[in-house]
C-alpha positions in Angstrom: -0.3 -0.2 -0.3 2.0 3.2 -1.2 0.7 5.3 1.0 3.4 6.6 3.8 3.5 5.7 7.6 5.8 5.9 10.5 5.9 4.7 14.1 8.0 4.5 17.2 11.3 6.2 17.5 13.5 6.0 14.1 16.5 8.0 13.2 16.3 11.1 11.2 18.1 9.9 7.9 17.7 6.2 6.8 20.3 3.6 6.7 22.4 5.8 9.6 22.7 5.1 13.0 20.0 4.9 15.9 21.1 3.9 19.0 19.1 3.1 22.4 19.5 5.1 25.4 22.0 2.8 26.7 24.8 3.2 23.1 24.0 0.3 21.5 22.5 0.2 17.9 19.4 -0.9 16.7 19.7 -3.0 13.8 17.5 -1.5 10.9 15.9 -3.9 8.7 15.5 -3.0 4.8 11.3 -4.8 4.2 10.6 -4.4 0.4 9.1 -6.0 -2.6 9.9 -6.8 -5.9 13.8 -7.3 -5.3 13.9 -3.7 -3.1 12.4 -1.6 -6.7 8.6 -1.5 -5.1 7.0 -0.4 -1.6 9.5 -1.2 1.3 9.5 -0.4 5.1 12.4 -0.1 7.4 12.8 -1.5 10.7 14.6 -1.0 13.7 15.0 -3.5 15.8 16.6 -4.3 18.8 17.9 -7.8 18.6 19.5 -9.3 15.2 16.1 -9.8 12.7 18.0 -12.9 11.0 19.2 -15.2 14.7 17.7 -18.3 14.8 18.8 -21.2 17.4 16.6 -24.0 16.2 14.4 -25.2 13.6 11.8 -28.1 12.5 9.4 -29.1 10.0 5.8 -27.8 10.0 3.6 -30.5 8.6 0.9 -28.4 6.8 -2.7 -29.6 6.8 -3.8 -30.9 4.0 -3.5 -29.6 0.9 -4.7 -31.8 -1.5 -6.3 -31.0 -4.4 -8.5 -32.2 -6.8 -10.1 -31.3 -10.5 -13.6 -30.3 -10.7 -14.0 -32.7 -13.5 -16.9 -33.3 -14.9 -17.2 -29.0 -14.7 -20.1 -28.3 -12.5 -21.0 -24.9 -11.1 -20.8 -26.2 -7.0 -22.4 -24.8 -3.7 -19.6 -25.0 -0.7 -21.7 -24.9 2.7 -18.5 -23.6 5.2 -20.7 -23.8 8.3 -20.7 -27.3 8.2 -16.8 -27.8 8.2 -16.7 -26.9 12.0 -19.2 -28.5 15.1 -18.4 -26.3 18.6 -15.0 -27.9 19.5 -12.6 -25.2 20.9 -9.1 -25.6 20.5 -8.6 -24.4 17.2 -6.4 -21.3 15.9 -6.7 -18.9 12.3 -3.0 -20.4 11.4 -2.8 -24.4 11.7 -6.3 -24.8 11.5 -7.4 -23.5 8.2 -9.5 -25.7 6.3 -8.8 -25.3 2.0 -11.6 -24.9 0.7 -10.4 -24.1 -3.5 -6.9 -23.7 -5.0 -4.9 -22.9 -8.0 -1.4 -22.1 -8.5 -2.1 -18.1 -7.9 -4.6 -18.3 -5.1 -5.3 -20.9 -2.0 -9.1 -19.5 -0.2 -9.4 -21.3 3.3 -12.0 -21.2 5.6 -11.6 -21.4 10.1 -13.4 -20.9 13.5 -10.6 -20.0 15.6 -10.9 -19.7 19.3 -7.4 -19.6 20.4 -4.3 -18.0 19.7 -2.7 -18.8 16.9 1.2 -19.4 16.8 3.5 -16.3 15.5 3.1 -16.9 11.4 4.7 -15.3 8.9 4.1 -16.2 4.9 7.0 -16.0 2.6 5.0 -17.5 -0.1 2.5 -14.1 -0.8 0.5 -11.8 0.8 -2.6 -12.7 2.3 -6.0 -11.1 2.6 -8.4 -12.4 5.3 -12.0 -11.2 5.6 -13.9 -11.5 9.0 -17.0 -13.1 8.4 -18.0 -12.7 12.3 -15.9 -12.1 15.7 -13.6 -9.6 17.0 -9.6 -10.0 18.6 -6.0 -8.3 17.6 -3.9 -8.9 14.2 -0.6 -9.3 16.6 2.5 -7.9 14.2 5.6 -6.9 14.3 4.6 -3.1 13.2 2.1 -3.0 15.3 -1.3 -4.3 16.7 -5.0 -4.1 14.6 -8.2 -4.3 16.3 -10.4 -6.5 14.0 -14.2 -7.4 14.0 -16.7 -8.5 11.6 -16.5 -7.2 7.8 -13.1 -6.3 8.2 -10.3 -7.6 5.5 -6.9 -7.8 7.1 -3.8 -7.5 4.0 -0.9 -8.7 5.6 2.3 -8.6 3.4 4.1 -11.2 2.5 6.8 -12.0 5.3 5.2 -10.0 7.5 5.4 -12.2 11.3 2.2 -11.7 13.2 -0.1 -13.8 15.3 -4.1 -13.7 16.0 -5.8 -13.3 18.8 -9.6 -13.6 19.1 -11.3 -12.0 21.5 -13.6 -15.0 22.8 -15.7 -14.5 26.4 -19.4 -13.5 27.1 -21.1 -12.9 24.4 -18.5 -14.4 22.0 -17.5 -17.6 23.0 -17.3 -18.8 19.0 -14.2 -17.1 18.5 -13.6 -15.9 15.1 -15.0 -17.0 11.6 -12.4 -15.9 9.1 -12.3 -16.5 5.0 -8.7 -16.5 4.2 -7.6 -15.8 0.2 -3.5 -16.2 0.3 -2.2 -15.2 -2.7 1.4 -16.2 -4.6 1.7 -12.8 -5.4 1.1 -9.2 -3.1 -2.6 -8.1 -3.0 -3.2 -4.1 -3.5 -5.9 -1.7 -4.5 -6.8 -2.4 -8.4 -4.3 -0.6 -10.0 -7.4 1.8 -12.0 -8.2 3.1 -8.9 -4.4 4.5 -8.3 -2.4 8.2 -9.8 0.6 7.2 -10.9 2.3 7.8 -7.4 -0.2 5.5 -5.9 -2.7 7.6 -3.9 -6.4 6.4 -4.6 -8.3 8.8 -6.9 -11.9 10.2 -6.8 -13.6 7.5 -8.3 -12.2 4.7 -6.3 -14.9 3.4 -4.1 -12.4 3.8 -0.7 -10.0 6.0 0.6 -6.7 6.3 2.4 -9.0 7.8 5.6 -11.0 4.3 5.2 -7.3 2.5 6.0 -6.6 1.2 9.2 -2.8 0.8 9.6 -1.0 -0.7 12.8 -1.1 1.5 15.9 2.4 1.9 17.6 5.0 -1.1 17.8 5.1 -3.0 21.3 8.2 -4.8 22.4 8.3 -8.1 24.1 11.4 -10.0 26.3 10.8 -13.5 25.8 13.1 -15.7 24.6 13.3 -19.0 22.6 10.1 -18.3 20.6 8.6 -20.1 17.8 7.5 -18.9 14.1 5.9 -21.2 12.2 6.5 -20.2 8.3 4.7 -20.9 5.1 7.0 -21.3 2.0 7.9 -22.5 -1.3 8.6 -26.1 -1.0 8.1 -30.0 -2.2 4.4 -30.4 -0.9 1.2 -29.9 -2.3 0.6 -26.2 -4.6 4.8 -25.9 -4.4 4.3 -25.6 -0.5 6.6 -26.6 2.6 6.5 -25.4 6.0 8.9 -25.0 8.6 9.2 -23.6 12.5 12.4 -21.4 13.6 12.9 -21.1 16.7 14.3 -17.7 17.5 16.3 -16.4 20.2 14.2 -12.9 21.0 10.2 -12.3 20.0 10.4 -11.2 17.3 8.0 -8.1 18.2 11.3 -5.9 19.1 10.9 -3.3 16.8 11.4 0.4 18.3 10.3 2.2 15.1 9.8 1.8 11.7 8.9 3.8 8.7 7.6 3.1 5.1 4.8 2.1 2.4 4.8 -2.3 3.6 2.4 -2.8 6.2 -0.3 -4.6 7.4 -3.7 -2.6 7.4 -7.6 -3.5 7.4 -10.2 -2.4 5.7 -14.2 -3.0 6.6 -16.5 -3.5 4.1 -19.1 -1.2 5.4 -17.0 1.4 4.2 -17.2 0.5 0.7 -19.1 3.1 -1.3 -21.0 1.0 -4.3 -21.2 2.7 -7.4 -24.5 2.2 -8.8 -26.4 3.3 -12.1 -29.8 2.7 -13.9 -29.1 -0.6 -15.8 -27.0 -3.5 -13.6 -23.8 -2.6 -13.6 -20.9 -5.1 -14.0 -18.7 -6.9 -12.2 -16.0 -4.6 -11.8 -17.9 -2.0 -9.8 -17.2 -4.5 -7.0 -13.7 -4.5 -6.9 -11.8 -3.9 -4.0 -8.6 -6.1 -4.8 -6.6 -7.6 -7.1 -3.5 -9.6 -6.9 -1.3 -11.5 -9.9 -3.7 -13.5 -12.0 -7.0 -12.9 -9.6 -9.7 -10.7 -8.2 -11.0 -9.9 -4.4 -14.9 -8.3 -5.2 -17.7 -7.1 -2.3 -21.3 -6.9 -3.0 -22.9 -4.3 0.1 -25.9 -3.1 0.7 -26.9 -0.7 -1.4 -29.6 1.2 -4.4 -30.1 -0.6 -6.9 -30.9 0.0 -11.0 -32.9 2.7 -11.7 -33.9 2.4 -15.3 -38.1 2.2 -15.4 -37.5 -1.3 -17.2 -34.5 -2.7 -15.3 -33.9 -6.1 -14.1 -31.7 -5.6 -10.7 -30.7 -9.1 -10.3 -27.7 -10.0 -12.4 -28.0 -10.9 -16.6 -26.6 -14.7 -17.1 -23.4 -13.8 -18.1 -20.7 -16.6 -19.2 -17.2 -15.3 -17.5 -15.1 -16.7 -20.1 -11.7 -16.1 -18.7 -12.2 -16.6 -14.8 -13.9 -18.8 -12.0 -16.1 -16.9 -10.1 -16.3 -17.9 -6.2 -19.0 -15.7 -4.0 -18.9 -16.2 -0.6 -22.1 -15.0 1.0 -21.6 -13.2 4.4 -25.0 -11.7 5.6 -28.3 -10.4 4.1 -31.0 -11.9 1.6 -29.3 -12.5 -2.1 -31.7 -12.0 -4.2 -30.8 -13.8 -7.4 -29.6 -17.4 -5.5 -33.2 -17.6 -4.4 -34.4 -20.8 -4.5 -30.8 -22.7 -5.0 -30.4 -23.3 -1.2 -27.8 -20.8 -0.9 -27.6 -18.7 2.5 -25.1 -17.4 4.7 -22.0 -19.1 5.2 -22.3 -20.8 1.7 -19.6 -20.4 -0.8 -20.7 -20.9 -4.7 -18.0 -21.8 -7.7 -19.6 -20.9 -11.0 -16.4 -21.9 -13.3 -15.2 -20.6 -16.6 -17.0 -22.3 -19.5 -19.9 -22.4 -17.5 -22.9 -19.8 -18.1 -24.5 -18.8 -15.2 -27.0 -16.1 -13.6 -30.1 -15.6 -11.0 -32.4 -18.9 -10.5 -35.6 -18.3 -12.8 -38.2 -17.4 -10.5 -35.6 -14.3 -9.0 -35.8 -12.9 -12.2 -39.4 -11.5 -12.1 -39.5 -11.5 -8.2 -37.0 -9.0 -8.3 -38.9 -6.3 -10.6 -39.3 -3.1 -8.9 -36.7 -3.8 -6.1 -35.3 -0.1 -5.1 -32.1 -2.0 -3.0 -30.9 -5.2 -2.1 -29.5 -6.1 1.5 -26.9 -8.3 0.9 -23.2 -8.7 1.2 -21.0 -11.4 -0.4 -17.1 -11.3 -1.3 -16.0 -12.7 -4.4 -12.8 -13.8 -5.8 -12.5 -14.0 -9.6 -9.8 -15.9 -11.0 -7.9 -16.7 -14.6 -6.9 -20.1 -13.8 -8.9 -22.8 -12.9 -9.5 -23.5 -9.1 -9.9 -26.9 -7.7 -11.0 -28.9 -4.9 -9.4 -29.0 -1.6 -9.9 -31.1 0.9 -12.6 -28.5 2.9 -14.4 -28.1 -0.5 -15.0 -31.6 -1.2 -16.5 -32.2 2.5 -18.8 -29.3 2.1 -20.4 -29.7 -1.2 -24.0 -30.2 -1.6 -24.0 -32.0 -4.6 -26.7 -30.4 -6.1 -26.2 -27.0 -6.8 -25.4 -27.6 -10.4 -29.1 -28.9 -11.1 -30.5 -25.4 -9.0 -31.5 -23.8 -12.3 -33.2 -26.6 -13.7 -36.0 -26.6 -11.1 
């Protein structure tokens, strides 16, 4: 995110000495993207950020995938993936729903703090369906709640701490989008210098960055790392034991850091007739986009049909996660809150037939959904196979 921030104590000039009150030298770390030719931040550590004292293999959860063959539209009921048993966290308890070489979509219900975690393969965008807590990071903490997207840059050391107590016994429900690339606002929303433009449906005021960094004095701390490897989807897992807690940063500045954006701050773009899906876009990665459908006024032409027209997105698989509200176009299909629909490229799809006439005259839709469109075909993960209803593909003929 090319939006400059600074926090804590930093020297007046970069790459110069920065000393503690006792005269010891802080260690400067440059965290940069694309071979240090894109966004970066400078962090000042009390300890040595590259030091480790031990390592072992992290056995990643089941990442096997199955091709969507024969080609079918699918309904995946994510709320069926987890029962009421406690003892899950937002990192190691994820269940893979859909994946390809560019992006992995997982779902998790978590009620415990995760281990410290670093994704070394790409950025993550985690959507909070329900629950609240704190994303603790080497840059500082970000409080989160329902409807928040949290974008965590590649190689950021962090952990997820749900708030569990009266009124929030169920913990956090999270929809996790893991890229093999960076995730950013769409380029068409940005000036050539990286400012969000006037036509963008959100701006810098809507983004919440981390608070002041805080320092912990624990020693021999484990950090779980997801990295390139020889396992399914080309991934491997390792645990590094570091001699000093990674949260030892006295200050940082730059344009690379985690941030939160709440879907309620997305300003929908509407028109006299039905608007195409790109108006709903919120983020993009390599070979995929993230969109959201929020409560909004709908088409106001006197002959408008508010639900979408039938469409065949010939270059993409379309994945819709239904979060809340009353999704008009899917009435009669079995889809409800917590559902995911997969509409694969090569298969025309659209509203349930009965929904078309029922939508005429509607002035607004009360719906909330997160959509991921991928430009390579998606395969079903272990979680996706487990919660497929097996009936959705036939719903248009009912």
